[in-house]
C-alpha atoms as a printed R data frame, in Angstrom:
   type eleno elety resid chain resno       x      y        z
1  ATOM     1    CA   MET     A     1 -84.638 20.106 -220.523
2  ATOM     2    CA   MET     A     2 -83.256 20.597 -217.010
3  ATOM     3    CA   GLU     A     3 -79.798 21.457 -218.342
4  ATOM     4    CA   ALA     A     4 -81.165 24.106 -220.764
5  ATOM     5    CA   MET     A     5 -83.090 25.712 -217.762
6  ATOM     6    CA   GLN     A     6 -79.881 25.737 -215.703
7  ATOM     7    CA   LEU     A     7 -77.900 27.267 -218.560
8  ATOM     8    CA   THR     A     8 -80.491 30.000 -219.070
9  ATOM     9    CA   SER     A     9 -80.282 30.853 -215.414
10 ATOM    10    CA   LEU     A    10 -76.520 31.370 -215.826
11 ATOM    11    CA   ALA     A    11 -76.963 34.551 -217.930
12 ATOM    12    CA   PRO     A    12 -76.821 36.884 -215.010
13 ATOM    13    CA   THR     A    13 -73.617 35.200 -213.762
14 ATOM    14    CA   LEU     A    14 -71.945 35.538 -217.062
15 ATOM    15    CA   ARG     A    15 -73.029 39.208 -217.217
16 ATOM    16    CA   ARG     A    16 -70.822 39.909 -214.107
17 ATOM    17    CA   ASN     A    17 -67.866 38.430 -215.813
18 ATOM    18    CA   ALA     A    18 -65.639 40.994 -217.716
19 ATOM    19    CA   MET     A    19 -65.202 38.377 -220.553
20 ATOM    20    CA   PHE     A    20 -69.007 38.243 -221.250
21 ATOM    21    CA   ASN     A    21 -70.525 41.524 -220.069
22 ATOM    22    CA   CYS     A    22 -69.992 43.126 -223.489
23 ATOM    23    CA   LEU     A    23 -72.284 40.535 -225.212
24 ATOM    24    CA   ASN     A    24 -75.836 41.746 -226.067
25 ATOM    25    CA   ASP     A    25 -78.765 39.449 -225.127
26 ATOM    26    CA   GLU     A    26 -78.890 37.729 -228.519
27 ATOM    27    CA   GLN     A    27 -75.099 36.904 -228.367
28 ATOM    28    CA   LEU     A    28 -75.352 35.669 -224.740
29 ATOM    29    CA   GLN     A    29 -78.207 33.442 -225.645
30 ATOM    30    CA   LYS     A    30 -76.333 31.985 -228.636
31 ATOM    31    CA   LEU     A    31 -73.406 31.305 -226.314
32 ATOM    32    CA   LEU     A    32 -75.618 29.570 -223.789
33 ATOM    33    CA   ALA     A    33 -77.310 27.523 -226.616
34 ATOM    34    CA   ILE     A    34 -73.986 25.934 -227.520
35 ATOM    35    CA   SER     A    35 -72.721 25.514 -223.975
36 ATOM    36    CA   LYS     A    36 -72.861 22.456 -221.844
37 ATOM    37    CA   LEU     A    37 -72.992 22.360 -218.082
38 ATOM    38    CA   THR     A    38 -70.613 19.734 -216.706
39 ATOM    39    CA   TYR     A    39 -69.785 18.599 -213.137
40 ATOM    40    CA   PHE     A    40 -66.455 17.177 -212.307
41 ATOM    41    CA   LYS     A    41 -65.705 15.031 -209.253
42 ATOM    42    CA   PRO     A    42 -63.153 16.458 -206.770
43 ATOM    43    CA   ASN     A    43 -59.483 15.559 -207.434
44 ATOM    44    CA   LYS     A    44 -60.148 14.217 -210.911
45 ATOM    45    CA   PRO     A    45 -58.439 15.499 -214.115
46 ATOM    46    CA   VAL     A    46 -60.512 17.892 -216.214
47 ATOM    47    CA   ILE     A    47 -57.885 17.927 -219.035
48 ATOM    48    CA   SER     A    48 -54.349 16.527 -219.402
49 ATOM    49    CA   GLN     A    49 -51.300 18.305 -220.943
50 ATOM    50    CA   GLY     A    50 -50.975 17.533 -224.672
51 ATOM    51    CA   GLN     A    51 -54.645 17.048 -225.307
52 ATOM    52    CA   PRO     A    52 -56.013 19.085 -228.152
53 ATOM    53    CA   ALA     A    53 -58.067 22.210 -226.958
54 ATOM    54    CA   LYS     A    54 -61.633 21.247 -227.889
55 ATOM    55    CA   TYR     A    55 -63.373 23.166 -225.097
56 ATOM    56    CA   PHE     A    56 -63.311 26.409 -223.203
57 ATOM    57    CA   PHE     A    57 -63.889 25.943 -219.502
58 ATOM    58    CA   LEU     A    58 -65.468 28.439 -217.107
59 ATOM    59    CA   VAL     A    59 -65.398 27.514 -213.550
60 ATOM    60    CA   LEU     A    60 -68.587 28.616 -211.894
61 ATOM    61    CA   ASP     A    61 -68.024 27.024 -208.516
62 ATOM    62    CA   GLY     A    62 -65.126 25.467 -206.763
63 ATOM    63    CA   GLN     A    63 -61.533 25.604 -207.832
64 ATOM    64    CA   VAL     A    64 -59.172 24.031 -210.204
65 ATOM    65    CA   LYS     A    65 -55.481 23.140 -209.594
66 ATOM    66    CA   LEU     A    66 -53.055 23.366 -212.581
67 ATOM    67    CA   HIS     A    67 -50.027 21.094 -212.640
68 ATOM    68    CA   LEU     A    68 -47.463 21.324 -215.356
69 ATOM    69    CA   ILE     A    69 -45.848 17.944 -215.772
């Protein structure tokens, strides 16, 4: 339940992003309904080269370093 509340509170943040500001309220709520809020530990891989693209990541806080191996 806590995650659902946190995701709903992200709507204003997504509205400020050019990729999502064209969505109407219903579309944005559908996107949030299928979203998952995930936290990653610093300096730990999020995804590795060659893995199938199963997810779309949006970094809300912090930064991600990309390394091509």
